[in-house]
matplotlib code that plots the C-alpha trace (Angstrom):
import matplotlib.pyplot as plt

x = [-11.6, -10.5, -12.0, -14.3, -12.5, -14.0, -14.6, -14.9, -16.4, -13.8, -13.4, -10.4, -9.9, -5.7, -4.6, -4.0, 0.3, 0.5, -1.2, 0.6, 3.8, 3.0, 2.9, 6.3, 7.7, 6.3, 7.1, 10.6, 11.0, 14.5, 14.2, 16.5, 17.1, 14.8, 15.7, 16.7, 14.8, 10.9, 8.3, 8.2, 11.3, 13.8, 10.4, 8.4, 7.9, 9.4, 7.0, 4.0, 5.1, 6.4, 2.5, 0.7, 2.6, 2.1, -1.6, -1.0, 0.3, -2.1, -5.1, -5.6, -8.8, -7.8, -11.1, -12.9, -11.8, -11.2, -15.5, -16.3, -14.2, -16.3, -20.0, -18.2, -18.4, -15.1, -14.3, -11.2, -10.9, -7.9, -7.2, -3.8, -2.1, -2.5, -5.3, -7.2, -8.2, -12.1, -14.8, -17.9, -20.8, -23.9, -27.0, -28.6, -32.0, -32.6, -29.6, -26.8, -23.8, -21.2, -17.3, -14.1, -12.3, -8.4, -6.3, -2.6, 0.6, 1.0, -2.9, -5.0, -9.3, -10.0, -9.5, -12.5, -15.3, -16.0, -17.7, -19.5, -22.7, -22.5, -22.2, -24.0, -27.2, -27.0, -30.3, -30.4, -26.9, -28.7, -26.2, -28.1, -27.2, -27.1, -26.5, -23.2, -22.7, -18.6, -15.8, -12.9, -10.3, -6.9, -3.8, -1.5, 0.8, -0.8, -3.2, -4.5, -3.7, -0.5, 2.1, 3.6, 6.6, 6.3, 3.1, 2.8, -0.3, -1.1, -1.3, -3.4, -5.7, -5.8, -6.6, -9.6, -11.0, -10.5, -12.1, -15.1, -15.9, -15.9, -18.5, -20.7, -19.8, -20.3, -20.2, -18.6, -17.3, -13.2, -11.9, -8.9, -6.5, -2.5, -1.4, -5.1, -5.0, -2.1, -3.6, -7.4, -5.5, -4.6, -7.8, -9.3, -6.2, -5.4, -9.4, -11.5, -14.4, -16.8, -15.0, -18.3, -16.0, -13.3, -13.1, -9.5, -9.2, -4.9, -3.6, -0.3, 0.3, 2.2, 1.1, 3.7, 5.2, 7.5, 8.2, 4.9, 2.9, 1.8, 3.8, 3.2, 1.2, 2.4, 0.1, 1.9, 5.1, 4.3, 2.9, 5.8, 8.2, 7.1, 6.6, 10.5, 11.0, 8.4, 10.5, 13.4, 12.4, 10.5, 10.5, 13.2, 11.0, 10.1, 14.0, 15.0, 11.3, 12.6, 15.6, 16.3, 13.4, 14.4, 17.0, 14.5, 12.6, 14.4, 13.3, 10.3, 8.9, 10.5, 9.9, 6.5, 7.8, 10.1, 7.0, 4.3, 7.0, 7.6, 3.7, 1.9, 5.0, 3.1, 0.0, 0.2, 2.1, 0.1, -4.0, -5.5, -4.4, -2.9, 0.3, -2.7, -2.7, -5.6, -7.7, -8.1, -7.8, -8.4, -6.3, -7.3, -8.0, -4.0, -3.9, -5.7, -4.1, -0.3, -1.9, -3.2, 1.0, 1.7, -0.6, -0.6, 3.8, 3.2, 5.2, 8.1, 5.7, 3.3, 7.1, 7.4, 4.8, 7.4, 10.6, 7.9, 6.3, 9.8, 11.8, 9.2, 6.3, 4.9, 6.6, 2.9, 3.4, 2.5, -0.3, -1.4, -5.5, -7.7, -11.1, -12.8, -15.1, -13.1, -14.2, -11.4, -11.2, -8.5, -7.7, -6.4, -3.6, -2.7, -2.0, -0.7, 2.8, 2.6, 1.1, -1.6, -2.4, -4.5, -6.8, -4.6, -2.5, -5.4, -6.4, -3.6, -4.0, -7.5, -11.3, -12.7, -15.8, -16.2, -13.4, -14.0, -11.7, -12.8, -12.3, -10.8, -9.7, -6.0, -4.4, -6.3, -9.3, -12.0, -11.1, -10.7, -13.6, -15.5, -19.0, -17.0, -15.4, -18.9, -20.9, -18.2, -17.8, -22.5, -22.1, -19.4, -21.6, -25.2, -24.4, -23.0]
y = [-14.4, -12.5, -14.8, -12.5, -10.9, -10.6, -7.6, -7.0, -4.3, -2.5, -0.9, 1.7, 0.4, 2.0, -0.7, 1.6, 0.6, 2.0, 5.7, 5.6, 4.9, 7.6, 10.4, 8.6, 9.9, 13.6, 14.3, 13.1, 14.8, 16.4, 19.6, 21.2, 25.1, 27.9, 28.7, 33.0, 35.0, 35.4, 32.8, 29.3, 30.7, 28.0, 25.5, 24.4, 27.4, 25.3, 27.8, 26.8, 23.2, 23.0, 24.3, 22.0, 18.4, 19.6, 19.6, 16.3, 14.7, 15.8, 17.2, 15.5, 12.8, 9.6, 7.6, 10.7, 11.6, 7.2, 7.1, 10.1, 8.6, 4.8, 6.8, 6.6, 3.3, 1.6, -1.7, -3.6, -5.7, -7.7, -7.5, -8.7, -9.6, -5.8, -5.3, -1.7, 0.5, 2.3, 4.3, 3.7, 5.8, 5.4, 8.1, 9.1, 8.4, 6.6, 5.4, 7.8, 8.2, 6.0, 8.0, 6.6, 9.6, 9.3, 11.8, 13.0, 13.4, 14.4, 13.2, 10.4, 9.1, 11.8, 14.9, 13.6, 12.7, 16.5, 16.1, 13.3, 14.8, 17.1, 14.2, 12.0, 13.6, 17.3, 18.3, 18.9, 21.2, 23.3, 21.4, 21.6, 18.1, 14.4, 12.5, 9.8, 6.7, 7.7, 5.0, 7.0, 4.1, 5.5, 4.8, 2.5, 2.2, 5.4, 4.7, 1.0, 0.0, -2.3, -1.5, -3.4, -3.5, -1.1, 1.2, 4.5, 5.6, 3.2, 0.5, 1.9, 2.9, -0.3, -1.6, 0.9, -0.4, -4.0, -2.2, -0.5, -3.7, -5.7, -3.1, -3.7, -0.9, -0.5, 2.8, 5.6, 8.6, 9.4, 12.6, 13.6, 15.9, 15.9, 12.0, 11.3, 13.8, 11.7, 8.3, 9.5, 10.5, 7.0, 5.5, 7.7, 6.9, 3.3, 2.3, 4.5, 2.3, 2.4, 6.1, 8.4, 12.1, 12.3, 16.3, 17.4, 19.6, 20.3, 19.0, 16.8, 15.2, 17.4, 17.2, 16.4, 19.5, 18.1, 17.7, 18.0, 20.0, 22.7, 26.0, 27.2, 30.4, 33.5, 32.1, 28.7, 29.7, 32.2, 28.9, 27.3, 29.7, 30.4, 26.3, 26.9, 29.1, 27.3, 23.8, 26.6, 27.0, 25.0, 21.4, 20.1, 17.7, 15.9, 15.7, 13.8, 11.9, 10.6, 9.3, 8.5, 8.0, 5.4, 7.5, 9.8, 7.7, 6.5, 10.2, 10.6, 6.6, 7.3, 11.4, 12.4, 15.3, 15.1, 13.5, 16.3, 19.0, 17.4, 16.3, 20.1, 22.4, 21.7, 22.1, 25.4, 25.6, 24.4, 25.7, 28.5, 29.6, 32.6, 32.1, 30.5, 26.4, 27.1, 29.8, 27.1, 23.5, 22.7, 21.3, 17.5, 16.8, 18.1, 15.9, 12.8, 13.2, 12.9, 10.1, 8.1, 8.4, 7.1, 4.4, 3.0, 3.6, 4.2, 7.8, 5.4, 3.7, 6.8, 8.6, 5.6, 6.9, 10.3, 6.9, 4.6, 7.7, 9.3, 6.0, 3.4, 5.6, 6.6, 9.6, 10.7, 10.6, 12.5, 10.0, 10.6, 12.9, 11.7, 11.7, 11.4, 14.1, 16.6, 19.0, 21.0, 23.0, 25.6, 26.8, 29.7, 29.1, 26.5, 28.9, 31.6, 28.8, 26.7, 29.4, 30.1, 26.6, 28.0, 26.5, 25.6, 24.0, 21.6, 21.0, 19.8, 16.4, 16.1, 16.9, 19.9, 20.1, 22.3, 24.7, 26.7, 29.5, 29.4, 32.5, 30.0, 27.0, 25.3, 21.8, 20.2, 21.7, 18.6, 19.6, 23.3, 24.3, 21.2, 23.0, 24.4, 21.5, 19.2, 22.4, 21.5, 18.2, 18.0, 20.8, 18.9, 15.5, 16.7, 18.0, 15.1]
z = [-5.7, -2.1, 1.1, 2.6, 5.9, 9.9, 10.5, 14.6, 16.6, 18.2, 22.1, 23.1, 26.3, 27.7, 30.0, 33.8, 33.9, 30.8, 32.1, 35.3, 33.4, 30.7, 33.8, 35.6, 32.6, 32.0, 35.9, 35.4, 32.3, 32.1, 30.6, 27.8, 28.1, 26.6, 22.8, 22.8, 20.9, 20.7, 21.3, 19.2, 17.1, 17.6, 18.1, 21.0, 23.0, 26.6, 29.0, 26.8, 26.9, 30.3, 31.0, 29.0, 31.0, 33.4, 32.8, 30.7, 34.3, 36.6, 35.6, 32.4, 32.1, 30.0, 30.7, 30.3, 26.8, 25.8, 26.9, 24.4, 21.5, 22.4, 21.4, 18.0, 16.6, 16.0, 14.5, 13.1, 10.6, 8.8, 5.3, 3.4, 6.7, 7.7, 10.7, 10.1, 12.4, 11.6, 13.0, 10.4, 11.5, 8.8, 8.2, 11.1, 9.1, 5.1, 3.2, 3.3, -0.2, 1.5, 2.0, 3.0, 4.9, 5.8, 7.4, 7.4, 9.2, 12.7, 13.4, 13.6, 13.3, 16.0, 13.5, 11.3, 14.5, 14.6, 10.9, 11.9, 13.5, 10.6, 7.5, 8.7, 10.4, 7.7, 8.4, 11.9, 11.3, 8.4, 6.0, 2.4, 0.7, 1.0, 4.2, 4.5, 5.2, 6.8, 7.0, 8.6, 8.8, 10.8, 8.6, 8.5, 11.7, 13.5, 16.7, 16.4, 12.6, 12.2, 9.8, 6.7, 6.5, 3.3, 2.2, 0.3, -1.4, -3.7, -0.9, 1.1, -2.2, -3.1, 0.6, 1.7, -1.6, -0.5, 3.6, 1.3, -0.8, 2.7, 4.0, 1.1, -0.5, -4.7, -5.3, -2.8, -2.7, -0.9, 0.5, 2.9, 3.5, 3.7, 2.7, 2.9, -0.2, -1.6, -1.0, -2.0, -5.8, -5.5, -5.3, -7.8, -10.2, -10.1, -9.2, -10.7, -11.4, -8.1, -6.8, -7.3, -6.4, -4.7, -1.9, -1.0, 1.3, -0.3, -2.7, -1.9, -5.5, -7.4, -11.7, -14.3, -15.8, -17.6, -21.3, -23.3, -20.6, -20.7, -19.4, -16.1, -15.8, -13.3, -10.4, -10.8, -11.0, -7.4, -6.0, -6.5, -5.7, -1.9, -1.6, -2.4, 0.9, 2.5, 2.1, 3.6, 6.5, 7.7, 6.3, 8.3, 9.8, 6.7, 5.2, 9.2, 8.5, 4.7, 5.5, 8.8, 10.9, 13.0, 14.5, 16.2, 16.7, 19.3, 21.8, 20.5, 21.6, 25.0, 25.9, 26.0, 26.3, 23.6, 21.6, 22.0, 21.3, 18.0, 17.3, 18.4, 17.0, 13.5, 14.9, 15.7, 12.6, 10.5, 11.7, 11.5, 15.0, 14.5, 16.3, 19.3, 18.9, 22.0, 20.3, 17.9, 19.6, 23.1, 25.7, 26.0, 22.3, 22.2, 24.5, 23.6, 19.9, 21.4, 24.1, 21.2, 19.6, 23.5, 24.7, 21.0, 20.2, 17.1, 16.2, 15.1, 12.4, 10.9, 10.6, 7.4, 6.0, 4.0, 4.0, 2.1, -0.1, -0.8, -1.7, -2.3, -3.2, -6.9, -9.5, -12.0, -15.6, -18.0, -18.2, -15.2, -14.8, -12.4, -14.3, -11.3, -10.6, -7.9, -5.3, -3.8, -0.7, -0.1, 3.2, 3.7, 6.6, 4.4, 1.4, 3.7, 4.6, 1.6, -1.2, -2.8, -5.4, -8.5, -9.9, -13.1, -10.8, -10.0, -13.4, -14.5, -12.4, -12.2, -13.2, -10.6, -11.1, -7.4, -6.0, -2.6, -1.6, 2.6, 5.0, 7.8, 8.2, 7.8, 7.3, 9.9, 8.4, 9.9, 13.3, 13.0, 11.0, 10.0, 9.7, 6.3, 5.5, 5.8, 4.2, 1.2, 0.8, 1.1, -1.6, -4.0, -3.9, -3.7, -6.9, -8.3]

ax = plt.figure().add_subplot(projection="3d")
ax.plot(x, y, z, "-o")
ax.set_aspect("equal")
plt.show()
């Protein structure tokens, strides 16, 4: 029997000296020449980044953002030697359906905060479905969570189960996207008994397609071909982070310009931005995210997810199948670059009870189209 742990309230409070150092580093950026050709064609656009960093140094108000973040209920707890930060917001009235929601990379718990009012008080926002108790942790090695020497989908899934039990929940749902979808899947695969259902905003893990599996459909073959094309043109970041993350870390941990360029290029490419980041996200939202990575010095540990999941992760076999009821939201921009996973692809691994083609939104759906996602989560769990 494990010993109980101490859950402690937590307040975000970045020291002034850290912010002063950040501004000084931004102002002393040694800029490379801009790339020829189309804007963003070879990576983060020079003019965009220079303008954004000018605002980061002389216009962005971290203290105002810090106050907004601290309006939520933050906690920290140490489980199996790992310090975990999480937001815990209960249903505004009555008892809520407990659910743990997990972000991915290069993201943070802040991506999921727009869901809080919508899911803790759905009636007030015209959402037909149950209210929820939300647990929104920072992945190990992200933000205010520590990281062990090694972590992967399976080990984090076990941590999340322990966290929910420590919070007094015997039965609960789970959801997420990107690495969060992988963790959620392993929660349901490895310890399904307490899991009511899972909701995914993308399909992170690939099912078994080897000997004994049914032949691929034409839609599945088209999806895999599109995914291969995307891998060839866009997955360079993953190749680096899954092989030599420490080499890249020296640059990103030392340069605010480098850190912002590395993170925000992904947010532009993977979200439903139509090529313009600020069409979908405010500068303050984006810089809050990048500042969190900077002040906690966690870009290095966050990138290790790629290394650990590649070399010390899991391989799904022919017997792996998630029998927990599963809902999937298919976001339009996610499909545009990675390919359109047909329902039969998801059904190789999951008991799909709910499948929603979304008219807008992309890889960072909770921050892009929170109402669409909240409605889908509420509809799925209402049916359970």
